[in-house]
N, C-alpha and C positions, 0 to 999 in steps of 0.2 A: 863598873856597869853591872857585873854579876852580883855584887853586894847590894846594889840598888834593887835588883830583881828580887832578891831574897827578902829585903825589907818590905817589898810590895806583898810578898806572900805572908810576911809577918802581920801586915795590916789586915789580913783576912781572918786572923785568929778570933775565935769565939769559944766560949766554954764547951759547947756541944761539939763543934767541929774539931776542937782540940782532941777530945776523946776519940772521935771517929778516926782522925788521921793517925793518932798514936796507935790505935788498935790495928789499923791497916798496916802501918810500918812494922809492927810486931810480927805480923804474918811472914814478913820477909827476913826476920832476924835469923842469921846463920843459915838462911835458905830453908828453914824448917818446914814451911808449908809445902814448898816444891819437892823437898825430899820425901815427905809423907805422901804426897800425891804420886810421886814416882814409884814408891814402894807399893802403894795401893794398886797402881796400874799393873805392876809386876806380879802381885800376890793376891789381891782381893777382887779387883774388878773382873768382869767377863774376860775370858782368855784372849779375845781378839785385841784387847788393849795392851797386851804384853809388848808388842812392837813399839808402841808409843812410849811405854815405860822404859824400854831399853834406849830409845832415842833420847829421852829426857835425861836418863842417867849419864849418857855420854856427853850431852850438852852441859850438864851441871859440872861434870869433871873438867871440861874445857874452861868453864867460867871460873871455878875456884882456882885452878892452876894459873890461868892468865891474869885474872883480876887480882886475887889476893896474894898469889905467889910471886908473880912477875911484875905487873904494872904498878901496883901500889908502892912497892919497894923501889922501883926504878924511878918513878916521878916524885914520890915523897911530898905530895902537895898538902899543905897545912889546912886543916878544917876551917871553914868560914867563921865559926864562932870563936875560934882562937885568934883570928885576924881582927874581928870586930866583936868585942865583948859585950856590946849593947843588945845582942840578940836575946830574945826571951828563951830561957832554958825550960821548956815545957817538960813536966814530969821528971826533971833532973836527967834528961836523956844525954846531955853533954858529958856527964860524968861516967856514962857507960861506954863511951867511945874512946878507944886508945890507938886506933890505926889511922892511916893516911886517908885523905879525902878522894883522891883520883885513882881509879874510877870508882863508881858506886857499886859495891858488891850486891846490895839489894836489887838494884836495877838490872845488873848483868845477869844474875841468877834467874830473876823473874822472867825476863824476856828470853833467855836461853831455853828454859823449860816450857814456857808458853808457846814459843814458836815451834819447838820440837813437837809438841802436842798438836799444834795447828797443822803441821805438815801431813799428819795422818788423819786427823778428825777436825774438820773446819768448825763445826758448831761448838764442840767442847773447847777447841782451841781459841775461838773468839771470846768465850767467857774468860778463859785464862789470860788472854791478852788484855782484857779490860781490867782484871785484877792487877796484872803486871804494871799497867799504866797508872793505876791508883797508888800502888806501892811506890812507884817512881815519883809521883807528885807529892806523896807524903814526905819524902826525903827533902824536898824543897820547902814544903810547908813547915817542917820542923827545923829548917835552916841548918841541916847537918851536912849538906852537899851543895856545891856550886852547880848552876844550871849545866855547865859544860861537862861536869862529872856525870850527870844523869844522861845527857844527850849522847855522849860518846859511849856510855855503857849500854844504852838502848840499842845503838847500832851494833856494837860488838856482841852483845848478848844475842841479838837476833841472828847475827852471823854464826855464832856458835850453834844455835838451834838448827840452822840450815846445814852446816857442816856435819853435825851429828846425824841428820837425816841421810845425807849422802853416804856417810860411813856405814850406817845401818843397812842401807840398800846394798852397798858393796859387800858387807858381811853375809847378807842373805844370799847373794849371788855366788859367793865362794863356798858357803856351807849349807847344804840342803837340810842338815840336821838342825842347825840353829834356826834356819828359816821356819821349819816345821814347828819347832817349840814356841818361838815368839810370834808366830801367826796364830798360835792357840790350837794347833791341830794335834800336838803331842804334849804329854806331861814333861815337866822339867827333868825327870829321871831319864828321859830319852837321850839327853845330852851325854849321859855317861854309859849308855848301852854299848856293849862291845860287839854285838851281833844282831842280826835281824830277829832272831829268836828271842833275845833278851829285851828287845825294844817293843815287843808286842804286849 
């Protein structure tokens, strides 16, 4: 059934859409787009985005540990293109993949970061969720993941984002200093200040 769904996605292949989907999937490679967005929120964007950056960072750590570190090795699901060699190898992407299929790291990281951002900022988070969805679809379009790989990763990634938000709120309640810095009210050096005098 899942292979049939992937063959349906393959039937949608066109030269233009192939390039678009490949470009979208590349944004999720190694979580690079989401890592850069997290760093930007922490270091470049207006200071009020620091709390979102911290939440995204925690969510991405959850994703990489659970998805790439635990679940892939626990389930060891073979990639669909290894099961069915008739799938079209667009841009030679199959040769660049050497890990297990379940769950989808691209999808998990994308939804973890996007949901983490959405928990703080609905407008920006909505855009991020659209991109996360497109990245997830691109994994099916390129036939490198089964539909269940993507579906489960979407759910788990979203859960990581929510958990990261709860953890961030907990940290803020436990530490006024961290709260002040990541709310953008104090500079990062305030974290290392030893006295009120030094923190001014």
